[in-house]
N, C-alpha and C positions, 0 to 999 in steps of 0.2 A: 632410099638406096644410096650407098656409097661404096667405094672400092678401097680395100687395103691392098696396096700394090707392093711388089718386091718383098713379099713375105717369105722369110727363110724358115720354113717349117721343119722341125727336127722329127724325122721319121726313120725308123730302122737304122739309127746311128748315122744317118746322112741328112744333109740339108737339101730340101726341095724348094726351089724358088718359084712362087706362083702368085696369083692375085685372087683375093677373096671378094666376092660380091656380097654385101651385107644388106639385108632387108628385115626390118622388124626385129633386130638384135639376133638374127640367125644367119648362118651362112647359106645363101641361096644358090651360089654357084662358085666353082673354082676353075680358073682358066690360066693358061700360060701367058696369053697376050691380051691386053685391054686397050690397045692403041686407038681404037675407034669408038670407045665407049665414053660418052659425055656425062660423067658423074663426078661428084666430089671425091677427092683421093687423099689417102693417108699413106705416105711412103715409109715403110719400115725396113729399108735395106740395111740399116745399121744394127739390126737386132735379130735375135733368134727367137722364134715363136715355138712354144710348147703348149699343149693343152694344159689347162689348170689341173691341179692334182686332187685326187681323192685319197684321204688318209683314214686309216682305222685308228680310233682312239676310244678308250673306255674309262678314262679317269676324269670324267666331268665333275666339276664342283656344283652338283645339281641344286643343292639347297643354300648356295651362297648368295651374296648380294649381287645386284646388277653389275657393279663396278668390278667385282672379283671375276665374274663370268666374262665381262668385256675384256679384261686384261688377259685372261686365259685364252679366249678365242683369238684375240689379236696376235699374241705371241706364238701360240702353238699352230695356228692355221693361216691367218691372213698374211702375216709377214713371211710365211713359207710358200706362198703361192697356191694354197689349198682353197677351193671354193665349194667342196662337198665333204661333209664329215660322215664317216661310216662308224656306227657304234652299235652296242647291243644292250639289252636288259637281261638280268639274270633271274631265272625261274627256279623255285624250289618245288612248286606245285603247278599242275596244269591250269587250275582256275585263276592263276595270277596273270595269265598272258595279256588279256586286253587291258587290265588296269595298269600293268607295268608299262606297256607301250604308250598308253595315254599319259602317264606320269612323265615319261621321257619327252614326249611331244610338248607337254606343257613347260618342262624345264628349258627346252630349246626354242620356245615361241619367240624370244627376242633375238634369235641368232641372225646375223647378217648374211650367212651363207647357208646353202642347202644341207639337208641331213637325211640319212637313211638309217633305219633301225632294224637290227636283227635280234635274235634271242640266244641266250646261252643256257644250256641244260646239261644235267648229268645223263648218262646213257639210259637210266631207268625211265626217263621221261620221253624216250623215243617210242611213243605209242600211237596207235591209229588215231585216237581222238585229238592228241596234240598236233599231229601232222595235218589233220583235216582243218583244225582251227587256224593253224599257221597259213594254210592255203587260202582259207576264207578271208583272212585279214591281209593276204598278200605280203607276208613276211618274207623278205628277200634272201635271208640266210639264217641257218640254224647252226650255232656253234655247239659242239659236243665236247665236254671236258673228259679227257681220257686219263684214267688212273690204273685200270686193270684190263688186260686182254680178255679175260673171261667174261666181262660185262657185255662185250659185243657179240659173243656167241649165243647169248640167250634171247636175242631180239628176232622177231619174225620178219626178216628182211623182205621176203616176197610180198607180204601184205603191206609193209611200209612203202615199198616201191609203188604199188598200186595206189596207195593213199596219196602219195606225192603227185601223181600224174593228174592234170597236165602242167601244173604250175612249176613243179620240180625245183623248189628252193634247195640250193646245195647244202649238204652237211659239211661243216668245216671243223677240223680238229683243233682242240686246245689242249696243251700239255703244260702242267705246272711243275713237273718233276725237274729238278736241277741236274739230274744225272743224264749225261748225253747218251750213254748206252741204252738206258731204259727208254728215253725219249725216242731213239731210233727204232727200238723194238716195237713200241706202241704205234709209231707212224707206219712201220712196215706192215703190221697186222691190220691197221686201219685201211691202208691202200688195198691189201689183198682182199679184204671183205667187200670193200666198195666196188672193186673191179669185178669180183666174182658174182656179186648180187646185182650188178648193173645199177647202182645207186648214183644219182647225181651228187657229186661231191668234189671237194678240193682236197688234195692229198697231203699238202704240207701246211704247217702253221703259218698264218699270215702275220707278218711283223707289224707292230704298231708304229705309227708316226713316220711312215715312209710311203711313197706313192704306190698305190695298188697297180699291179700289172694289168695289161689288157685282158689276159686270160681270166684273172679274177674278176675284173669289171664285167666281163661278158657273163661269167657264171652267175653273178648276183643281179644281172639284168640292167646294169648301168651303161654298158657299151652298146652302141656308139653314142648314146645321148650325152654321156659324161666321159671325160678323159680322151676326147678325140676332136679333131678339126676336119670335119667332112661336110659335104653338102647335106643340108637339112638339120645340122646339129646347132645347138646354142652357141653363141659367141662368148666362150669363156677360155681365156688363155693367159699365159705369162710371157713377159718380154725380158729377155736377157741381152745384155750388151754383147755384140758379136766381136770376139777377139780371136786371133789366129790360134791361140793355144786351146780353145774350147770348140773348135770346129768339128772334131771327130769323136764326140762323146754322146752318150745316150741321155735321155731325160732324167734317169735316176742319178747319174753322175752329176748333172747340173744341180739337182736338188741337194745332193750331199756335199759337193766340193766347190760349187760356184755360186752359192747363195748371195755373195757380195755383188754379183753382177745382175741380180734380179732387180729390175727397175720399175716394173709395173705389173699389176694383176687386174684383169678385167673379168667380171662375172656377169654373164648375160648382157653384154654390151655396155656395162657400167664399170668405171674404174673404181676399185675398192682398195687399192694400195698404189701409191705413187712415191717412189723412193722409199724413205723410211716412214712415211706418213700413211697411216691407215684411215681410210674414209669409212668409218663405222656407221652402218645404217641399221639400227635395231629393227628386227622383225621382217627384214626384206628376204631372209632365207625361207625356203619352203621345205616341207616334208615331201620327200620324193616317193611317189607311188610307182613301184616297179610293175610293169605289165607282163613281161615274159623273160624270166631268167634263161640264160644260155641260148639266146636268140640266134647267135651266129656260131658257126663251127670255125674256130680259129686254128 
């Protein structure tokens, strides 16, 4: 047991100063005062703490050498304060599901950070059998590539909703059209159908390579285990130098505009990035098994 005291945790665009009691690389308790507690202490009053990031990325060099993958993971994730990767495999046929998931697990077996794997499908693969197989394998997210409004009208949504229950992996839209007007129309139609049919879904496209919001983390079953600093969660966080000009920003702004102030990243209690140095530990990352998507109502 030890205490992280004077921790300036960024939450809701405000800094909340408190102390974290750490036991077995998890946050066992959060309190305001620790004056009478006799434990080893680490004073972080000069820093801002944010939960480490979860980023969506689909451009993995899966069949490259170890060195290429190491450089990719270091530059795209570790140096940006990310300790969990969210990615997906693309399916053309239902029977590819398990093999494609296993291929991705194998490709990421040497990852130094955790990873979570969804699937990407065309609307024609939104079938009872695929949904049930995704539920069986606890696939946390199903990305649907949208090209035509009419494709969505032909799906038996009532049966799909029943097949999703109780795991309820969210359906997430993907749009490849460069035309903004067409993309807006597809998303509007998507949301209308998801709301009308009461399907667990995310209504907007998730941007790659930027921190996932708490709402998305919750929908895919990662919150509060990832992307938060709460009692009972793993000790994964970023340390930013605390300066007057960055006291009133949110975590996303820190990620985009103050990366030069990111001085350390801790993953499950272990430092994996200090300054510009990455402490790369092959194979220490884990495949995250989601238990319950949309556990909280945010």
